RODO-2510 file (C-alpha; in nm, 4 decimals, decimal comma):
residues 235
     n   res          X          Y          Z
     1     m     0,0033     0,0017     0,0024
     2     k     0,2778     0,2424     0,0984
     3     g     0,4540     0,1840    -0,2360
     4     l     0,1466     0,2633    -0,4470
     5     a     0,0625     0,5674    -0,2364
     6     q     0,4138     0,7015    -0,2758
     7     v     0,4128     0,6482    -0,6489
     8     q     0,0875     0,8296    -0,6981
     9     l     0,1975     1,0970    -0,4551
    10     a     0,4980     1,1561    -0,6671
    11     v     0,2819     1,1849    -0,9800
    12     l     0,0733     1,4502    -0,8152
    13     v     0,3722     1,6455    -0,6905
    14     v     0,5057     1,6569    -1,0415
    15     i     0,1687     1,7734    -1,1784
    16     v     0,1219     2,0433    -0,9172
    17     i     0,4760     2,1877    -0,9324
    18     a     0,4909     2,1695    -1,3082
    19     v     0,1553     2,3298    -1,3686
    20     v     0,1374     2,5870    -1,0967
    21     g     0,4846     2,6592    -0,9734
    22     v     0,3504     2,8903    -0,7078
    23     v     0,5118     2,9823    -0,3783
    24     a     0,2800     2,8812    -0,0856
    25     w    -0,0844     2,8371    -0,0406
    26     k    -0,3073     2,7848     0,2501
    27     v    -0,6563     2,7677     0,0990
    28     s    -0,9864     2,8767     0,2618
    29     s    -1,3642     2,8841     0,2426
    30     n    -1,5678     3,0220    -0,0423
    31     s    -1,5325     3,3996    -0,0737
    32     s    -1,5587     3,6544    -0,3503
    33     s    -1,3347     3,8996    -0,1701
    34     v    -0,9663     3,9148    -0,2552
    35     s    -0,7063     3,9149     0,0167
    36     i    -0,3543     3,9368    -0,1124
    37     n    -0,0413     3,8277     0,0621
    38     k     0,1859     4,1136    -0,0357
    39     d     0,5115     3,9375     0,0363
    40     i     0,4218     3,6505    -0,1911
    41     q     0,2977     3,8828    -0,4583
    42     t     0,6136     4,0929    -0,4475
    43     k     0,8367     3,7852    -0,4662
    44     c     0,6375     3,6597    -0,7609
    45     k     0,6844     3,9922    -0,9492
    46     t     1,0587     3,9649    -0,9220
    47     v     1,0501     3,6268    -1,0976
    48     v     0,7432     3,6086    -1,3192
    49     k     0,6820     3,9747    -1,3887
    50     d     0,3161     3,9320    -1,4588
    51     d     0,0677     4,1427    -1,2470
    52     i    -0,2301     3,9159    -1,2992
    53     f    -0,0422     3,5968    -1,2286
    54     c     0,1202     3,7413    -0,9243
    55     k    -0,2131     3,8613    -0,7905
    56     f    -0,3220     3,4984    -0,8123
    57     a    -0,0070     3,3906    -0,6275
    58     g    -0,0637     3,6510    -0,3540
    59     a    -0,4277     3,5448    -0,3117
    60     f    -0,3140     3,1926    -0,2401
    61     g    -0,1021     3,3168     0,0476
    62     n    -0,4103     3,4060     0,2464
    63     v    -0,6424     3,1126     0,2068
    64     g    -0,7213     2,8177     0,4399
    65     d    -0,9260     2,4964     0,3876
    66     y    -0,9481     2,3288     0,0514
    67     k    -1,0119     2,0025    -0,1317
    68     t    -0,8272     1,8748    -0,4424
    69     t    -0,9131     1,5955    -0,6814
    70     v    -0,6636     1,4724    -0,9387
    71     s    -0,7588     1,2260    -1,2101
    72     s    -0,4737     1,0770    -1,4148
    73     t    -0,5121     0,8406    -1,7048
    74     a    -0,2264     0,6352    -1,8498
    75     e    -0,2132     0,3002    -2,0368
    76     g    -0,5861     0,2486    -1,9918
    77     s    -0,5728     0,2846    -1,6160
    78     t    -0,7233     0,5757    -1,4171
    79     t    -0,5825     0,6863    -1,0854
    80     t    -0,7624     0,9363    -0,8636
    81     l    -0,6235     1,1230    -0,5648
    82     e    -0,8587     1,2962    -0,3254
    83     l    -0,6842     1,5409    -0,0981
    84     a    -0,8172     1,7578     0,1838
    85     n    -0,6184     2,0089     0,3872
    86     d    -0,7322     2,2378     0,6705
    87     s    -0,5835     2,5540     0,8085
    88     k    -0,4355     2,3679     1,1058
    89     d    -0,2010     2,1625     0,8862
    90     n    -0,4147     1,8494     0,9149
    91     s    -0,4569     1,6533     0,5897
    92     s    -0,5945     1,3446     0,4257
    93     m    -0,5257     1,1568     0,1082
    94     v    -0,7242     0,8799    -0,0626
    95     v    -0,5725     0,7001    -0,3632
    96     k    -0,8018     0,5033    -0,5993
    97     q    -0,7126     0,3017    -0,9047
    98     n    -0,9920     0,2283    -1,1520
    99     g    -1,2433     0,3167    -0,8719
   100     q    -1,0927     0,0795    -0,6148
   101     e    -0,9522     0,2445    -0,3053
   102     q    -0,5875     0,1565    -0,2626
   103     a    -0,4618     0,3799     0,0149
   104     n    -0,5997     0,6111     0,2803
   105     v    -0,3706     0,8327     0,4864
   106     i    -0,4579     1,0856     0,7554
   107     v    -0,2257     1,3346     0,9283
   108     f    -0,3811     1,4756     1,2383
   109     s    -0,2012     1,6905     1,4983
   110     g     0,1297     1,5726     1,3527
   111     v     0,0434     1,2033     1,3846
   112     t     0,0222     0,9816     1,0718
   113     y    -0,2396     0,7111     1,0252
   114     s    -0,2853     0,4687     0,7389
   115     k    -0,5720     0,2332     0,6825
   116     d    -0,5296    -0,1462     0,6880
   117     y    -0,7864    -0,2888     0,4468
   118     a    -0,7552    -0,6352     0,6031
   119     d    -0,9524    -0,5326     0,9112
   120     n    -1,0335    -0,1623     0,8464
   121     q    -0,8225    -0,0496     1,1398
   122     w    -0,5657     0,2232     1,1251
   123     f    -0,1937     0,1914     1,1785
   124     k    -0,0572     0,4699     1,3924
   125     y     0,2944     0,5945     1,3202
   126     g     0,5353     0,7787     1,5440
   127     a     0,6560     1,1205     1,4417
   128     s     1,0081     0,9894     1,3731
   129     d     0,9033     0,6664     1,2004
   130     t     1,0782     0,6630     0,8655
   131     t     0,8350     0,3999     0,7252
   132     k     0,5270     0,6212     0,7558
   133     p     0,3400     0,7029     0,4369
   134     e     0,3078     1,0687     0,3376
   135     a     0,0031     1,2787     0,2599
   136     l     0,0783     1,5519     0,0087
   137     d     0,1275     1,8987     0,1583
   138     l     0,0744     2,1288    -0,1376
   139     k     0,1687     2,4331     0,0640
   140     k     0,5150     2,2960     0,1356
   141     e     0,5606     2,1902    -0,2222
   142     f     0,4722     2,5371    -0,3458
   143     l     0,7094     2,6957    -0,1004
   144     k     0,9915     2,4810    -0,2298
   145     s     0,9087     2,5461    -0,5984
   146     d     0,9978     2,9186    -0,5943
   147     y     0,8299     2,9500    -0,9416
   148     k     1,0907     2,7164    -1,0881
   149     g     1,0944     2,3605    -1,2256
   150     d     1,2171     2,0473    -1,0579
   151     n     1,5838     2,1191    -1,1221
   152     g     1,5713     2,4932    -1,0752
   153     q     1,4992     2,5691    -1,4382
   154     t     1,3112     2,8802    -1,5297
   155     l     0,9468     2,8292    -1,6154
   156     q     0,7436     3,0481    -1,8511
   157     y     0,3862     3,1543    -1,7599
   158     k     0,2001     3,2578    -2,0730
   159     k    -0,1410     3,4168    -2,0524
   160     i    -0,3624     3,2538    -2,3144
   161     g    -0,6858     3,4474    -2,2376
   162     t    -1,0008     3,3773    -2,0459
   163     e    -1,2661     3,1028    -2,0603
   164     k    -1,5500     2,9611    -1,8661
   165     c    -1,4793     2,7305    -1,5707
   166     d    -1,8042     2,6009    -1,4369
   167     k    -2,0037     2,9140    -1,3282
   168     l    -1,6958     3,1339    -1,3198
   169     t    -1,4698     3,3001    -1,5722
   170     c    -1,1074     3,2011    -1,5412
   171     y    -0,7754     3,3255    -1,6626
   172     k    -0,5971     3,0540    -1,8604
   173     y    -0,2190     3,0347    -1,8353
   174     q     0,0131     2,7936    -2,0063
   175     v     0,3163     2,6819    -1,8037
   176     v     0,6164     2,5993    -2,0221
   177     d     0,8956     2,3884    -1,8731
   178     p     1,2001     2,3718    -2,0990
   179     a     1,2968     2,0349    -1,9408
   180     k     0,9624     1,8727    -2,0326
   181     t     0,9170     1,9328    -2,4010
   182     t     0,6489     1,6641    -2,4449
   183     e     0,4245     1,8130    -2,1776
   184     t     0,1447     2,0734    -2,2268
   185     s     0,0304     2,2252    -1,9033
   186     y    -0,2382     2,4815    -1,8220
   187     l    -0,3745     2,6430    -1,5088
   188     f    -0,7027     2,8222    -1,4587
   189     f    -0,7729     3,0758    -1,1801
   190     d    -1,0890     3,2783    -1,1530
   191     t    -1,1088     3,6515    -1,2425
   192     t    -1,2851     3,7447    -0,9166
   193     s    -1,1042     3,5719    -0,6253
   194     y    -0,7928     3,4813    -0,8197
   195     l    -0,8123     3,1282    -0,6747
   196     l    -0,6847     2,8230    -0,8613
   197     r    -0,9822     2,6233    -0,9915
   198     r    -0,8202     2,3746    -1,2307
   199     a    -0,4913     2,2558    -1,3760
   200     t    -0,4237     2,0121    -1,6592
   201     v    -0,1206     1,8236    -1,7924
   202     t    -0,0919     1,6225    -2,1079
   203     d     0,2210     1,4266    -2,1979
   204     s     0,2416     1,3214    -2,5643
   205     s     0,5307     1,0862    -2,5059
   206     n     0,3228     0,8360    -2,3093
   207     s    -0,0416     0,9466    -2,3668
   208     t    -0,0793     1,0499    -2,0023
   209     n    -0,3478     1,2981    -1,9095
   210     a    -0,4024     1,4585    -1,5667
   211     d    -0,6781     1,6899    -1,4569
   212     m    -0,6737     1,8612    -1,1161
   213     t    -0,9742     2,0493    -0,9712
   214     l    -0,9992     2,2431    -0,6506
   215     t    -1,2865     2,3506    -0,4239
   216     y    -1,2720     2,5889    -0,1349
   217     e    -1,4968     2,4774     0,1548
   218     t    -1,4748     2,3928     0,5248
   219     v    -1,2598     2,0873     0,5826
   220     t    -1,2994     1,8732     0,9041
   221     i    -1,0281     1,6226     0,9720
   222     t    -1,0220     1,4068     1,2875
   223     a    -0,8131     1,1261     1,4226
   224     p    -0,9391     0,7901     1,2870
   225     s    -1,0310     0,4886     1,4978
   226     p    -0,9921     0,2134     1,5856
   227     t    -0,6111     0,2231     1,5713
   228     k    -0,3513    -0,0474     1,6198
   229     d     0,0207    -0,0802     1,6623
   230     l     0,2490    -0,1519     1,3685
   231     p     0,3602    -0,5195     1,3447
   232     t     0,6987    -0,5865     1,4914
   233     v     0,9671    -0,6506     1,2304
   234     t     1,1982    -0,9348     1,3188
   235     q     1,5541    -0,9455     1,1997
***
């Protein structure tokens, strides 16, 4: 279970960093008002030099709870990741493959839990346990990205125009990574709140398609039960 979760987690990290490349986000509840993190906005302008894009980046600095769904299709198989994060740094991640749940990880108050499907109990991991699975923390990934690619390469953010995204109108930006010439990536953030609503990646080299959508709503994460100790590993 841990291996599959880590593989799919890695896929999502690549998608998010490649498509968005933003410095931090903390996402919050639905709101039409725009609250801008000036420090993030200023830092963005020194690198990206696009006022609209950097307003979007700054808006992300002041948000709280959010949910993310990523659907990726490759070689006839569909993998879905369902993520939830709250403003207290609690998070959850569910991995499904072709509709079948494969992994469920919760991080609550710094403690990590993973579901054992044999008995539907939850393994509880210590904070220093190197074997614990990881739930994706988008905020930390964005902080690390610094508007650059995986290896520090400069990314281009090209404004394509605007288009409808559900009931909203969104700015559409293409993200060009010189190290990933077979990928076509777009992000969509709305013209009112400047919040990310969708991101897509298509890789022509392996016919992989990924679609990420975000919603901004109250997230409630609690410690799961019943829990059990990890099995003892004998040498």
